[in-house]
C-alpha positions, 0 to 999 in steps of 0.5 A: 663114651658108652658101649652099644649096650649102654655100659660105661665103666670109668676105664671104658669112658677114659679109653674112648676119650683118649681115642677122640682126643688123639684126633683133636690133638692133630687139629691143634698141632696143625694150628687150628684154634679148637673149642670142644663140647660133648654129650653127657646123657649116659653119665647123667643117667648114672648119677640119676640112678644113684639118686634113685637107689639111695634116695632113702639115705640122702636127698637126690640132687637136682638135674642141673647139679648132675650136669655140672658134675659131669662137665667137670668129670668129663672135662678133667679126662679130656684135659688129661688126654690132651696133656701136654697141650694146654687145655681148660674146662669152663663149667658152663651155664646155658640160659633158657626161657622159664616160659619156654613151651617145653616146660609145659610138656616135658618129653625128653626121657632120661635115666633108667626104666623103673616099675610103676610103683617106683615111678609113683614114688619119685613123682611124689618128689616133684618129678614127671614120669611116663610109661614107655614100652620097656617100663616107666622113665623120667621125662624132663623139659628140653628148652631152646638154648638162648645164650651161653653165659660163660662164653666170655670166659672161654674167649679169654682163655682161648686168647691165652692159648688154651684149648677150651672145653665148654657147654658140656651136655648142652650146658647147665640149664639156668633161668632168670627169676622175676627178681633177675637172679639166676637159678638152675632148672630141671631140664636137659638142653640138646647138646647139638643146639647148644654147640651151635650157640656156643660156636657163634658166641666164640666167633668160630668160623666152622662148626664140626659135629663129630658123630659115628657116620661119615655123612648125613643120609637121605633115605636112611633105612631104605634100599637106596640111602644117599649120603649128603656131601656139599649142600646149601642151607636151602637144600638141606631145609628142604630135605629136613622138611621132607622128614629125612632126619630122625628127631632122636639122632641126626635131626638135632645135628642137622638143625644145629648145622643149619642154625650155625650157618644161618646165624653167620657161621662160615660152614658146618660139617657133620662127619665121623670123629676119625674124619674131622681133619679131612672135614676141615679141609672140605674133603669129606662129610656133609658140609653146609654152606649159605649157598 
């Protein structure tokens, strides 16, 4: 939903969503029962920037609020783009462990780059900032998703005939306190990992991870890149262990595909958005199966 330079004007985001939903509508009309999830990094980044620029006027809102706001905004655009096909958005909470090691070492960068002085000012609000090559940037924890708490709502709406949008941006991260009460936490959940958890929770047979390339690649960036077609979990784990998939791009997608199949899913497919119909028929993409 953003241009290569990171710009994301509302009209540009809407055009991108309308294009994507054209492919999704083809699946729905073909009789597939579809549950959608999506990223929200640039959109949350925009809200964080507004937080920072106006912090002297209004208090910054917490990160879990940012996630909830973007779920509703992006979900509304998706519903409008799919109309008249019935669709519903579930503002979705994802449970994480408050003792997850990620909270002790936040490394996920979010938002814009700022000067050292600006970073110090926001550190006084309890945020963690680190220096990168282009400047100072806020970092937060990225804990493992344990459970999609609102999956039951999604299943009920699916049974009523709706195409569901859920767990956008990995879901709103929440944790249980000592008293058992849920509360939002300052974290970002990997959207691909959350998609795998959501897929199993709604008993999906196939997980399709739509990206901007038709296949995962072995030897990416080398003189001899090799696209991966049909592959078993064991084979893909070997490629993963050999370091073929970058942690900031294809790595989470491969891990999500592996976890989904290992947890009982029929198959997972990684391919480009415009090939998702062919991916379901098994004709294209990186298709991960148990054996």
